[in-house]
PDB file as gemmi writes it, atoms N, CA and C in Angstrom:
CRYST1    1.000    1.000    1.000  90.00  90.00  90.00 P 1                      
ATOM      1  N   UNK A   1      38.241  11.707-315.883  1.00  0.00           N  
ATOM      2  CA  UNK A   1      36.953  12.151-316.380  1.00  0.00           C  
ATOM      3  C   UNK A   1      37.073  12.391-317.885  1.00  0.00           C  
ATOM      4  N   UNK A   2      36.127  11.850-318.641  1.00  0.00           N  
ATOM      5  CA  UNK A   2      36.201  12.038-320.087  1.00  0.00           C  
ATOM      6  C   UNK A   2      35.770  13.459-320.460  1.00  0.00           C  
ATOM      7  N   UNK A   3      36.062  13.849-321.685  1.00  0.00           N  
ATOM      8  CA  UNK A   3      35.849  15.217-322.142  1.00  0.00           C  
ATOM      9  C   UNK A   3      34.386  15.620-322.077  1.00  0.00           C  
ATOM     10  N   UNK A   4      33.498  14.724-322.464  1.00  0.00           N  
ATOM     11  CA  UNK A   4      32.060  15.054-322.444  1.00  0.00           C  
ATOM     12  C   UNK A   4      31.583  15.358-321.029  1.00  0.00           C  
ATOM     13  N   UNK A   5      31.995  14.567-320.075  1.00  0.00           N  
ATOM     14  CA  UNK A   5      31.600  14.818-318.679  1.00  0.00           C  
ATOM     15  C   UNK A   5      32.265  16.075-318.134  1.00  0.00           C  
ATOM     16  N   UNK A   6      33.508  16.295-318.529  1.00  0.00           N  
ATOM     17  CA  UNK A   6      34.214  17.496-318.106  1.00  0.00           C  
ATOM     18  C   UNK A   6      33.480  18.744-318.598  1.00  0.00           C  
ATOM     19  N   UNK A   7      33.089  18.732-319.874  1.00  0.00           N  
ATOM     20  CA  UNK A   7      32.344  19.858-320.430  1.00  0.00           C  
ATOM     21  C   UNK A   7      30.982  20.020-319.756  1.00  0.00           C  
ATOM     22  N   UNK A   8      30.327  18.898-319.473  1.00  0.00           N  
ATOM     23  CA  UNK A   8      28.989  18.934-318.879  1.00  0.00           C  
ATOM     24  C   UNK A   8      28.972  19.647-317.529  1.00  0.00           C  
ATOM     25  N   UNK A   9      30.096  19.673-316.850  1.00  0.00           N  
ATOM     26  CA  UNK A   9      30.182  20.418-315.591  1.00  0.00           C  
ATOM     27  C   UNK A   9      29.839  21.890-315.799  1.00  0.00           C  
ATOM     28  N   UNK A  10      30.158  22.390-316.980  1.00  0.00           N  
ATOM     29  CA  UNK A  10      29.900  23.792-317.277  1.00  0.00           C  
ATOM     30  C   UNK A  10      28.431  24.159-317.223  1.00  0.00           C  
ATOM     31  N   UNK A  11      27.560  23.177-317.413  1.00  0.00           N  
ATOM     32  CA  UNK A  11      26.128  23.440-317.387  1.00  0.00           C  
ATOM     33  C   UNK A  11      25.625  23.800-315.997  1.00  0.00           C  
ATOM     34  N   UNK A  12      26.261  23.279-314.963  1.00  0.00           N  
ATOM     35  CA  UNK A  12      25.745  23.488-313.608  1.00  0.00           C  
ATOM     36  C   UNK A  12      26.727  24.175-312.671  1.00  0.00           C  
ATOM     37  N   UNK A  13      27.933  24.359-313.119  1.00  0.00           N  
ATOM     38  CA  UNK A  13      28.974  24.871-312.223  1.00  0.00           C  
ATOM     39  C   UNK A  13      28.651  26.279-311.724  1.00  0.00           C  
ATOM     40  N   UNK A  14      28.087  27.122-312.590  1.00  0.00           N  
ATOM     41  CA  UNK A  14      27.762  28.481-312.160  1.00  0.00           C  
ATOM     42  C   UNK A  14      26.683  28.486-311.085  1.00  0.00           C  
ATOM     43  N   UNK A  15      25.722  27.571-311.212  1.00  0.00           N  
ATOM     44  CA  UNK A  15      24.680  27.469-310.189  1.00  0.00           C  
ATOM     45  C   UNK A  15      25.281  27.041-308.851  1.00  0.00           C  
ATOM     46  N   UNK A  16      26.214  26.107-308.907  1.00  0.00           N  
ATOM     47  CA  UNK A  16      26.857  25.647-307.675  1.00  0.00           C  
ATOM     48  C   UNK A  16      27.696  26.756-307.045  1.00  0.00           C  
ATOM     49  N   UNK A  17      28.405  27.507-307.879  1.00  0.00           N  
ATOM     50  CA  UNK A  17      29.197  28.626-307.362  1.00  0.00           C  
ATOM     51  C   UNK A  17      28.283  29.643-306.679  1.00  0.00           C  
ATOM     52  N   UNK A  18      27.156  29.963-307.303  1.00  0.00           N  
ATOM     53  CA  UNK A  18      26.214  30.917-306.697  1.00  0.00           C  
ATOM     54  C   UNK A  18      25.678  30.396-305.369  1.00  0.00           C  
ATOM     55  N   UNK A  19      25.353  29.109-305.316  1.00  0.00           N  
ATOM     56  CA  UNK A  19      24.855  28.518-304.071  1.00  0.00           C  
ATOM     57  C   UNK A  19      25.915  28.575-302.981  1.00  0.00           C  
ATOM     58  N   UNK A  20      27.157  28.282-303.348  1.00  0.00           N  
ATOM     59  CA  UNK A  20      28.245  28.346-302.369  1.00  0.00           C  
ATOM     60  C   UNK A  20      28.506  29.776-301.897  1.00  0.00           C  
ATOM     61  N   UNK A  21      28.386  30.736-302.803  1.00  0.00           N  
ATOM     62  CA  UNK A  21      28.562  32.134-302.417  1.00  0.00           C  
ATOM     63  C   UNK A  21      27.460  32.574-301.458  1.00  0.00           C  
ATOM     64  N   UNK A  22      26.235  32.103-301.700  1.00  0.00           N  
ATOM     65  CA  UNK A  22      25.141  32.394-300.766  1.00  0.00           C  
ATOM     66  C   UNK A  22      25.436  31.800-299.395  1.00  0.00           C  
ATOM     67  N   UNK A  23      25.921  30.563-299.380  1.00  0.00           N  
ATOM     68  CA  UNK A  23      26.265  29.910-298.110  1.00  0.00           C  
ATOM     69  C   UNK A  23      27.395  30.666-297.408  1.00  0.00           C  
ATOM     70  N   UNK A  24      28.368  31.114-298.187  1.00  0.00           N  
ATOM     71  CA  UNK A  24      29.481  31.864-297.614  1.00  0.00           C  
ATOM     72  C   UNK A  24      29.000  33.201-297.041  1.00  0.00           C  
ATOM     73  N   UNK A  25      28.110  33.860-297.768  1.00  0.00           N  
ATOM     74  CA  UNK A  25      27.561  35.125-297.286  1.00  0.00           C  
ATOM     75  C   UNK A  25      26.830  34.927-295.955  1.00  0.00           C  
ATOM     76  N   UNK A  26      26.057  33.862-295.861  1.00  0.00           N  
ATOM     77  CA  UNK A  26      25.357  33.557-294.606  1.00  0.00           C  
ATOM     78  C   UNK A  26      26.354  33.230-293.492  1.00  0.00           C  
ATOM     79  N   UNK A  27      27.407  32.518-293.851  1.00  0.00           N  
ATOM     80  CA  UNK A  27      28.426  32.158-292.851  1.00  0.00           C  
ATOM     81  C   UNK A  27      29.149  33.401-292.337  1.00  0.00           C  
ATOM     82  N   UNK A  28      29.328  34.378-293.196  1.00  0.00           N  
ATOM     83  CA  UNK A  28      30.008  35.614-292.793  1.00  0.00           C  
ATOM     84  C   UNK A  28      29.186  36.390-291.760  1.00  0.00           C  
ATOM     85  N   UNK A  29      27.881  36.170-291.778  1.00  0.00           N  
ATOM     86  CA  UNK A  29      27.004  36.908-290.870  1.00  0.00           C  
ATOM     87  C   UNK A  29      26.602  36.108-289.634  1.00  0.00           C  
ATOM     88  N   UNK A  30      27.235  34.953-289.446  1.00  0.00           N  
ATOM     89  CA  UNK A  30      26.954  34.178-288.245  1.00  0.00           C  
ATOM     90  C   UNK A  30      27.526  34.895-287.029  1.00  0.00           C  
ATOM     91  N   UNK A  31      26.785  34.860-285.937  1.00  0.00           N  
ATOM     92  CA  UNK A  31      27.321  35.507-284.736  1.00  0.00           C  
ATOM     93  C   UNK A  31      28.493  34.716-284.165  1.00  0.00           C  
ATOM     94  N   UNK A  32      29.451  35.432-283.653  1.00  0.00           N  
ATOM     95  CA  UNK A  32      30.605  34.773-283.032  1.00  0.00           C  
ATOM     96  C   UNK A  32      31.645  34.366-284.049  1.00  0.00           C  
ATOM     97  N   UNK A  33      32.838  34.250-283.586  1.00  0.00           N  
ATOM     98  CA  UNK A  33      33.964  33.848-284.441  1.00  0.00           C  
ATOM     99  C   UNK A  33      34.664  32.676-283.781  1.00  0.00           C  
ATOM    100  N   UNK A  34      34.206  31.471-284.075  1.00  0.00           N  
ATOM    101  CA  UNK A  34      34.884  30.311-283.509  1.00  0.00           C  
ATOM    102  C   UNK A  34      35.638  29.561-284.606  1.00  0.00           C  
ATOM    103  N   UNK A  35      36.443  28.620-284.192  1.00  0.00           N  
ATOM    104  CA  UNK A  35      37.316  27.901-285.127  1.00  0.00           C  
ATOM    105  C   UNK A  35      36.532  27.107-286.162  1.00  0.00           C  
ATOM    106  N   UNK A  36      35.448  26.455-285.745  1.00  0.00           N  
ATOM    107  CA  UNK A  36      34.681  25.647-286.701  1.00  0.00           C  
ATOM    108  C   UNK A  36      34.002  26.529-287.739  1.00  0.00           C  
ATOM    109  N   UNK A  37      33.590  27.708-287.332  1.00  0.00           N  
ATOM    110  CA  UNK A  37      32.983  28.661-288.264  1.00  0.00           C  
ATOM    111  C   UNK A  37      34.015  29.115-289.303  1.00  0.00           C  
ATOM    112  N   UNK A  38      35.209  29.383-288.863  1.00  0.00           N  
ATOM    113  CA  UNK A  38      36.284  29.789-289.774  1.00  0.00           C  
ATOM    114  C   UNK A  38      36.651  28.656-290.734  1.00  0.00           C  
ATOM    115  N   UNK A  39      36.690  27.429-290.224  1.00  0.00           N  
ATOM    116  CA  UNK A  39      36.972  26.272-291.084  1.00  0.00           C  
ATOM    117  C   UNK A  39      35.894  26.129-292.150  1.00  0.00           C  
ATOM    118  N   UNK A  40      34.648  26.305-291.759  1.00  0.00           N  
ATOM    119  CA  UNK A  40      33.519  26.227-292.685  1.00  0.00           C  
ATOM    120  C   UNK A  40      33.677  27.272-293.788  1.00  0.00           C  
ATOM    121  N   UNK A  41      34.003  28.499-293.418  1.00  0.00           N  
ATOM    122  CA  UNK A  41      34.198  29.566-294.398  1.00  0.00           C  
ATOM    123  C   UNK A  41      35.350  29.233-295.345  1.00  0.00           C  
ATOM    124  N   UNK A  42      36.438  28.701-294.785  1.00  0.00           N  
ATOM    125  CA  UNK A  42      37.590  28.339-295.613  1.00  0.00           C  
ATOM    126  C   UNK A  42      37.247  27.235-296.609  1.00  0.00           C  
ATOM    127  N   UNK A  43      36.478  26.266-296.160  1.00  0.00           N  
ATOM    128  CA  UNK A  43      36.057  25.178-297.053  1.00  0.00           C  
ATOM    129  C   UNK A  43      35.222  25.737-298.196  1.00  0.00           C  
ATOM    130  N   UNK A  44      34.274  26.609-297.873  1.00  0.00           N  
ATOM    131  CA  UNK A  44      33.429  27.219-298.910  1.00  0.00           C  
ATOM    132  C   UNK A  44      34.267  28.033-299.892  1.00  0.00           C  
ATOM    133  N   UNK A  45      35.190  28.829-299.375  1.00  0.00           N  
ATOM    134  CA  UNK A  45      36.052  29.645-300.243  1.00  0.00           C  
ATOM    135  C   UNK A  45      36.922  28.775-301.139  1.00  0.00           C  
ATOM    136  N   UNK A  46      37.461  27.698-300.597  1.00  0.00           N  
ATOM    137  CA  UNK A  46      38.289  26.780-301.390  1.00  0.00           C  
ATOM    138  C   UNK A  46      37.480  26.126-302.507  1.00  0.00           C  
ATOM    139  N   UNK A  47      36.270  25.707-302.187  1.00  0.00           N  
ATOM    140  CA  UNK A  47      35.422  25.054-303.196  1.00  0.00           C  
ATOM    141  C   UNK A  47      35.029  26.046-304.287  1.00  0.00           C  
ATOM    142  N   UNK A  48      34.709  27.275-303.906  1.00  0.00           N  
ATOM    143  CA  UNK A  48      34.387  28.309-304.895  1.00  0.00           C  
ATOM    144  C   UNK A  48      35.577  28.546-305.819  1.00  0.00           C  
ATOM    145  N   UNK A  49      36.768  28.624-305.247  1.00  0.00           N  
ATOM    146  CA  UNK A  49      37.986  28.820-306.041  1.00  0.00           C  
ATOM    147  C   UNK A  49      38.202  27.656-307.002  1.00  0.00           C  
ATOM    148  N   UNK A  50      38.041  26.436-306.491  1.00  0.00           N  
ATOM    149  CA  UNK A  50      38.228  25.243-307.318  1.00  0.00           C  
ATOM    150  C   UNK A  50      37.229  25.211-308.474  1.00  0.00           C  
ATOM    151  N   UNK A  51      35.965  25.466-308.189  1.00  0.00           N  
ATOM    152  CA  UNK A  51      34.942  25.452-309.236  1.00  0.00           C  
ATOM    153  C   UNK A  51      35.160  26.581-310.237  1.00  0.00           C  
ATOM    154  N   UNK A  52      35.574  27.740-309.751  1.00  0.00           N  
ATOM    155  CA  UNK A  52      35.837  28.867-310.650  1.00  0.00           C  
ATOM    156  C   UNK A  52      36.993  28.545-311.597  1.00  0.00           C  
ATOM    157  N   UNK A  53      38.002  27.858-311.067  1.00  0.00           N  
ATOM    158  CA  UNK A  53      39.140  27.448-311.894  1.00  0.00           C  
ATOM    159  C   UNK A  53      38.686  26.450-312.972  1.00  0.00           C  
ATOM    160  N   UNK A  54      37.876  25.484-312.572  1.00  0.00           N  
ATOM    161  CA  UNK A  54      37.356  24.510-313.538  1.00  0.00           C  
ATOM    162  C   UNK A  54      36.529  25.214-314.602  1.00  0.00           C  
ATOM    163  N   UNK A  55      35.672  26.141-314.172  1.00  0.00           N  
ATOM    164  CA  UNK A  55      34.847  26.889-315.114  1.00  0.00           C  
ATOM    165  C   UNK A  55      35.710  27.681-316.089  1.00  0.00           C  
ATOM    166  N   UNK A  56      36.750  28.308-315.588  1.00  0.00           N  
ATOM    167  CA  UNK A  56      37.670  29.062-316.449  1.00  0.00           C  
ATOM    168  C   UNK A  56      38.377  28.142-317.440  1.00  0.00           C  
ATOM    169  N   UNK A  57      38.761  26.956-316.980  1.00  0.00           N  
ATOM    170  CA  UNK A  57      39.409  25.979-317.867  1.00  0.00           C  
ATOM    171  C   UNK A  57      38.469  25.547-318.989  1.00  0.00           C  
ATOM    172  N   UNK A  58      37.204  25.317-318.650  1.00  0.00           N  
ATOM    173  CA  UNK A  58      36.208  24.911-319.656  1.00  0.00           C  
ATOM    174  C   UNK A  58      36.026  26.031-320.675  1.00  0.00           C  
ATOM    175  N   UNK A  59      35.861  27.252-320.190  1.00  0.00           N  
ATOM    176  CA  UNK A  59      35.669  28.393-321.092  1.00  0.00           C  
ATOM    177  C   UNK A  59      36.895  28.587-321.982  1.00  0.00           C  
ATOM    178  N   UNK A  60      38.081  28.478-321.417  1.00  0.00           N  
ATOM    179  CA  UNK A  60      39.314  28.609-322.212  1.00  0.00           C  
ATOM    180  C   UNK A  60      39.400  27.528-323.282  1.00  0.00           C  
ATOM    181  N   UNK A  61      39.066  26.302-322.909  1.00  0.00           N  
ATOM    182  CA  UNK A  61      39.107  25.203-323.875  1.00  0.00           C  
ATOM    183  C   UNK A  61      38.118  25.451-325.019  1.00  0.00           C  
ATOM    184  N   UNK A  62      36.940  25.947-324.679  1.00  0.00           N  
ATOM    185  CA  UNK A  62      35.937  26.241-325.711  1.00  0.00           C  
ATOM    186  C   UNK A  62      36.448  27.339-326.641  1.00  0.00           C  
ATOM    187  N   UNK A  63      37.040  28.379-326.075  1.00  0.00           N  
ATOM    188  CA  UNK A  63      37.516  29.480-326.911  1.00  0.00           C  
ATOM    189  C   UNK A  63      38.762  29.130-327.709  1.00  0.00           C  
ATOM    190  N   UNK A  64      39.375  27.997-327.448  1.00  0.00           N  
ATOM    191  CA  UNK A  64      40.487  27.532-328.267  1.00  0.00           C  
ATOM    192  C   UNK A  64      40.025  26.750-329.492  1.00  0.00           C  
ATOM    193  N   UNK A  65      38.729  26.454-329.571  1.00  0.00           N  
ATOM    194  CA  UNK A  65      38.173  25.782-330.750  1.00  0.00           C  
ATOM    195  C   UNK A  65      38.105  26.819-331.869  1.00  0.00           C  
ATOM    196  N   UNK A  66      38.739  26.523-332.983  1.00  0.00           N  
ATOM    197  CA  UNK A  66      38.847  27.504-334.065  1.00  0.00           C  
ATOM    198  C   UNK A  66      37.549  27.675-334.856  1.00  0.00           C  
ATOM    199  N   UNK A  67      36.833  26.596-335.099  1.00  0.00           N  
ATOM    200  CA  UNK A  67      35.613  26.652-335.902  1.00  0.00           C  
ATOM    201  C   UNK A  67      34.509  27.374-335.124  1.00  0.00           C  
ATOM    202  N   UNK A  68      33.998  28.469-335.688  1.00  0.00           N  
ATOM    203  CA  UNK A  68      33.027  29.267-334.940  1.00  0.00           C  
ATOM    204  C   UNK A  68      31.689  28.556-334.732  1.00  0.00           C  
ATOM    205  N   UNK A  69      31.294  27.674-335.621  1.00  0.00           N  
ATOM    206  CA  UNK A  69      30.049  26.914-335.421  1.00  0.00           C  
ATOM    207  C   UNK A  69      30.217  25.963-334.241  1.00  0.00           C  
ATOM    208  N   UNK A  70      31.324  25.243-334.210  1.00  0.00           N  
ATOM    209  CA  UNK A  70      31.570  24.318-333.103  1.00  0.00           C  
ATOM    210  C   UNK A  70      31.728  25.065-331.783  1.00  0.00           C  
ATOM    211  N   UNK A  71      32.411  26.188-331.832  1.00  0.00           N  
ATOM    212  CA  UNK A  71      32.593  27.001-330.629  1.00  0.00           C  
ATOM    213  C   UNK A  71      31.240  27.518-330.122  1.00  0.00           C  
ATOM    214  N   UNK A  72      30.409  27.997-331.047  1.00  0.00           N  
ATOM    215  CA  UNK A  72      29.081  28.488-330.666  1.00  0.00           C  
ATOM    216  C   UNK A  72      28.234  27.369-330.079  1.00  0.00           C  
ATOM    217  N   UNK A  73      28.308  26.184-330.672  1.00  0.00           N  
ATOM    218  CA  UNK A  73      27.592  25.022-330.139  1.00  0.00           C  
ATOM    219  C   UNK A  73      28.000  24.778-328.686  1.00  0.00           C  
ATOM    220  N   UNK A  74      29.288  24.768-328.429  1.00  0.00           N  
ATOM    221  CA  UNK A  74      29.798  24.510-327.072  1.00  0.00           C  
ATOM    222  C   UNK A  74      29.380  25.612-326.096  1.00  0.00           C  
ATOM    223  N   UNK A  75      29.414  26.855-326.547  1.00  0.00           N  
ATOM    224  CA  UNK A  75      29.001  27.968-325.687  1.00  0.00           C  
ATOM    225  C   UNK A  75      27.517  27.844-325.343  1.00  0.00           C  
ATOM    226  N   UNK A  76      26.707  27.622-326.361  1.00  0.00           N  
ATOM    227  CA  UNK A  76      25.263  27.532-326.128  1.00  0.00           C  
ATOM    228  C   UNK A  76      24.906  26.376-325.195  1.00  0.00           C  
ATOM    229  N   UNK A  77      25.585  25.259-325.363  1.00  0.00           N  
ATOM    230  CA  UNK A  77      25.251  24.082-324.554  1.00  0.00           C  
ATOM    231  C   UNK A  77      25.846  24.147-323.153  1.00  0.00           C  
ATOM    232  N   UNK A  78      27.132  24.454-323.045  1.00  0.00           N  
ATOM    233  CA  UNK A  78      27.831  24.281-321.773  1.00  0.00           C  
ATOM    234  C   UNK A  78      28.071  25.567-320.981  1.00  0.00           C  
ATOM    235  N   UNK A  79      27.906  26.707-321.612  1.00  0.00           N  
ATOM    236  CA  UNK A  79      28.005  27.955-320.871  1.00  0.00           C  
ATOM    237  C   UNK A  79      26.614  28.550-320.660  1.00  0.00           C  
ATOM    238  N   UNK A  80      25.824  28.599-321.751  1.00  0.00           N  
ATOM    239  CA  UNK A  80      24.475  29.149-321.647  1.00  0.00           C  
ATOM    240  C   UNK A  80      23.443  28.131-321.170  1.00  0.00           C  
ATOM    241  N   UNK A  81      23.865  26.866-321.054  1.00  0.00           N  
ATOM    242  CA  UNK A  81      23.025  25.799-320.501  1.00  0.00           C  
ATOM    243  C   UNK A  81      21.738  25.572-321.290  1.00  0.00           C  
ATOM    244  N   UNK A  82      21.806  25.684-322.610  1.00  0.00           N  
ATOM    245  CA  UNK A  82      20.635  25.455-323.450  1.00  0.00           C  
ATOM    246  C   UNK A  82      20.476  23.979-323.785  1.00  0.00           C  
ATOM    247  N   UNK A  83      19.243  23.585-324.067  1.00  0.00           N  
ATOM    248  CA  UNK A  83      18.971  22.212-324.504  1.00  0.00           C  
ATOM    249  C   UNK A  83      19.503  22.030-325.921  1.00  0.00           C  
ATOM    250  N   UNK A  84      19.625  20.763-326.326  1.00  0.00           N  
ATOM    251  CA  UNK A  84      20.085  20.496-327.689  1.00  0.00           C  
ATOM    252  C   UNK A  84      19.113  21.050-328.718  1.00  0.00           C  
ATOM    253  N   UNK A  85      17.829  21.057-328.412  1.00  0.00           N  
ATOM    254  CA  UNK A  85      16.834  21.611-329.335  1.00  0.00           C  
ATOM    255  C   UNK A  85      17.088  23.100-329.558  1.00  0.00           C  
ATOM    256  N   UNK A  86      17.330  23.816-328.471  1.00  0.00           N  
ATOM    257  CA  UNK A  86      17.586  25.253-328.588  1.00  0.00           C  
ATOM    258  C   UNK A  86      18.913  25.502-329.294  1.00  0.00           C  
ATOM    259  N   UNK A  87      19.928  24.701-328.972  1.00  0.00           N  
ATOM    260  CA  UNK A  87      21.231  24.846-329.629  1.00  0.00           C  
ATOM    261  C   UNK A  87      21.079  24.655-331.133  1.00  0.00           C  
ATOM    262  N   UNK A  88      20.390  23.609-331.543  1.00  0.00           N  
ATOM    263  CA  UNK A  88      20.231  23.354-332.978  1.00  0.00           C  
ATOM    264  C   UNK A  88      19.445  24.479-333.648  1.00  0.00           C  
ATOM    265  N   UNK A  89      18.422  24.984-332.974  1.00  0.00           N  
ATOM    266  CA  UNK A  89      17.646  26.096-333.524  1.00  0.00           C  
ATOM    267  C   UNK A  89      18.517  27.343-333.682  1.00  0.00           C  
ATOM    268  N   UNK A  90      19.291  27.675-332.662  1.00  0.00           N  
ATOM    269  CA  UNK A  90      20.149  28.860-332.710  1.00  0.00           C  
ATOM    270  C   UNK A  90      21.226  28.740-333.786  1.00  0.00           C  
ATOM    271  N   UNK A  91      21.715  27.515-333.986  1.00  0.00           N  
ATOM    272  CA  UNK A  91      22.738  27.304-335.015  1.00  0.00           C  
ATOM    273  C   UNK A  91      22.136  27.228-336.415  1.00  0.00           C  
ATOM    274  N   UNK A  92      20.833  26.951-336.479  1.00  0.00           N  
ATOM    275  CA  UNK A  92      20.180  26.818-337.779  1.00  0.00           C  
ATOM    276  C   UNK A  92      20.429  25.471-338.440  1.00  0.00           C  
ATOM    277  N   UNK A  93      20.694  24.453-337.617  1.00  0.00           N  
ATOM    278  CA  UNK A  93      20.941  23.110-338.127  1.00  0.00           C  
ATOM    279  C   UNK A  93      19.904  22.148-337.570  1.00  0.00           C  
ATOM    280  N   UNK A  94      19.719  21.055-338.291  1.00  0.00           N  
ATOM    281  CA  UNK A  94      18.842  19.984-337.838  1.00  0.00           C  
ATOM    282  C   UNK A  94      19.362  19.417-336.517  1.00  0.00           C  
ATOM    283  N   UNK A  95      18.440  19.102-335.628  1.00  0.00           N  
ATOM    284  CA  UNK A  95      18.765  18.569-334.307  1.00  0.00           C  
ATOM    285  C   UNK A  95      19.733  17.392-334.395  1.00  0.00           C  
ATOM    286  N   UNK A  96      19.432  16.421-335.253  1.00  0.00           N  
ATOM    287  CA  UNK A  96      20.272  15.222-335.352  1.00  0.00           C  
ATOM    288  C   UNK A  96      21.643  15.528-335.946  1.00  0.00           C  
ATOM    289  N   UNK A  97      21.699  16.503-336.826  1.00  0.00           N  
ATOM    290  CA  UNK A  97      22.993  16.906-337.369  1.00  0.00           C  
ATOM    291  C   UNK A  97      23.869  17.485-336.253  1.00  0.00           C  
ATOM    292  N   UNK A  98      23.243  18.258-335.385  1.00  0.00           N  
ATOM    293  CA  UNK A  98      23.984  18.867-334.274  1.00  0.00           C  
ATOM    294  C   UNK A  98      24.518  17.805-333.327  1.00  0.00           C  
ATOM    295  N   UNK A  99      23.656  16.873-332.892  1.00  0.00           N  
ATOM    296  CA  UNK A  99      24.102  15.913-331.873  1.00  0.00           C  
ATOM    297  C   UNK A  99      24.900  14.744-332.440  1.00  0.00           C  
ATOM    298  N   UNK A 100      24.684  14.415-333.706  1.00  0.00           N  
ATOM    299  CA  UNK A 100      25.395  13.263-334.285  1.00  0.00           C  
ATOM    300  C   UNK A 100      26.649  13.650-335.062  1.00  0.00           C  
ATOM    301  N   UNK A 101      26.708  14.855-335.590  1.00  0.00           N  
ATOM    302  CA  UNK A 101      27.859  15.256-336.398  1.00  0.00           C  
ATOM    303  C   UNK A 101      28.678  16.376-335.755  1.00  0.00           C  
ATOM    304  N   UNK A 102      27.997  17.480-335.453  1.00  0.00           N  
ATOM    305  CA  UNK A 102      28.741  18.647-334.964  1.00  0.00           C  
ATOM    306  C   UNK A 102      29.270  18.458-333.548  1.00  0.00           C  
ATOM    307  N   UNK A 103      28.442  17.925-332.657  1.00  0.00           N  
ATOM    308  CA  UNK A 103      28.886  17.755-331.267  1.00  0.00           C  
ATOM    309  C   UNK A 103      30.107  16.832-331.166  1.00  0.00           C  
ATOM    310  N   UNK A 104      30.109  15.661-331.823  1.00  0.00           N  
ATOM    311  CA  UNK A 104      31.331  14.842-331.770  1.00  0.00           C  
ATOM    312  C   UNK A 104      32.563  15.567-332.325  1.00  0.00           C  
ATOM    313  N   UNK A 105      32.385  16.380-333.362  1.00  0.00           N  
ATOM    314  CA  UNK A 105      33.511  17.165-333.889  1.00  0.00           C  
ATOM    315  C   UNK A 105      33.990  18.180-332.859  1.00  0.00           C  
ATOM    316  N   UNK A 106      33.045  18.813-332.181  1.00  0.00           N  
ATOM    317  CA  UNK A 106      33.395  19.811-331.171  1.00  0.00           C  
ATOM    318  C   UNK A 106      34.162  19.165-330.018  1.00  0.00           C  
ATOM    319  N   UNK A 107      33.709  17.992-329.584  1.00  0.00           N  
ATOM    320  CA  UNK A 107      34.399  17.268-328.506  1.00  0.00           C  
ATOM    321  C   UNK A 107      35.807  16.885-328.954  1.00  0.00           C  
ATOM    322  N   UNK A 108      35.936  16.445-330.202  1.00  0.00           N  
ATOM    323  CA  UNK A 108      37.257  16.079-330.733  1.00  0.00           C  
ATOM    324  C   UNK A 108      38.189  17.290-330.742  1.00  0.00           C  
ATOM    325  N   UNK A 109      37.657  18.462-331.058  1.00  0.00           N  
ATOM    326  CA  UNK A 109      38.467  19.682-331.040  1.00  0.00           C  
ATOM    327  C   UNK A 109      38.925  20.023-329.622  1.00  0.00           C  
ATOM    328  N   UNK A 110      38.040  19.849-328.655  1.00  0.00           N  
ATOM    329  CA  UNK A 110      38.403  20.085-327.252  1.00  0.00           C  
ATOM    330  C   UNK A 110      39.494  19.106-326.834  1.00  0.00           C  
ATOM    331  N   UNK A 111      39.314  17.827-327.182  1.00  0.00           N  
ATOM    332  CA  UNK A 111      40.315  16.812-326.838  1.00  0.00           C  
ATOM    333  C   UNK A 111      41.653  17.124-327.490  1.00  0.00           C  
ATOM    334  N   UNK A 112      41.623  17.561-328.739  1.00  0.00           N  
ATOM    335  CA  UNK A 112      42.859  17.919-329.435  1.00  0.00           C  
ATOM    336  C   UNK A 112      43.546  19.077-328.709  1.00  0.00           C  
ATOM    337  N   UNK A 113      42.785  20.061-328.304  1.00  0.00           N  
ATOM    338  CA  UNK A 113      43.340  21.196-327.576  1.00  0.00           C  
ATOM    339  C   UNK A 113      43.903  20.803-326.230  1.00  0.00           C  
ATOM    340  N   UNK A 114      43.241  19.867-325.540  1.00  0.00           N  
ATOM    341  CA  UNK A 114      43.732  19.397-324.236  1.00  0.00           C  
ATOM    342  C   UNK A 114      45.041  18.633-324.391  1.00  0.00           C  
ATOM    343  N   UNK A 115      45.162  17.854-325.481  1.00  0.00           N  
ATOM    344  CA  UNK A 115      46.407  17.117-325.725  1.00  0.00           C  
ATOM    345  C   UNK A 115      47.558  18.080-325.986  1.00  0.00           C  
ATOM    346  N   UNK A 116      47.282  19.148-326.710  1.00  0.00           N  
ATOM    347  CA  UNK A 116      48.316  20.125-327.020  1.00  0.00           C  
ATOM    348  C   UNK A 116      48.786  20.810-325.743  1.00  0.00           C  
ATOM    349  N   UNK A 117      47.856  21.118-324.835  1.00  0.00           N  
ATOM    350  CA  UNK A 117      48.217  21.790-323.586  1.00  0.00           C  
ATOM    351  C   UNK A 117      48.990  20.874-322.644  1.00  0.00           C  
ATOM    352  N   UNK A 118      48.732  19.583-322.709  1.00  0.00           N  
ATOM    353  CA  UNK A 118      49.433  18.642-321.820  1.00  0.00           C  
ATOM    354  C   UNK A 118      50.740  18.323-322.419  1.00  0.00           C  
TER     355      UNK A 118                                                      
END                                                                             
């Protein structure tokens, strides 16, 4: 998975985790304790753990970006799930400057950080 797609997971991962937690909560209140019910709960718990780990990795990678403008761009887009218009407004930069100049720099910083960790 390329860096842009990896980061893009951050936009929806929290929603998926919340949905899975709701499903798990409902599963916990199902009557009876049979094997298939336990397997279902285990699958939900495993997926929540996996998504939480991915989310933590994305957040850690973003916080390893040294430039505060690039870091803020990444937070606003991939953690706060804002549109590019809102991100550019919050940063105080022209929309095209954000998506054509700053965003590619931010992705390059994430890629550089991932190479260092590997």
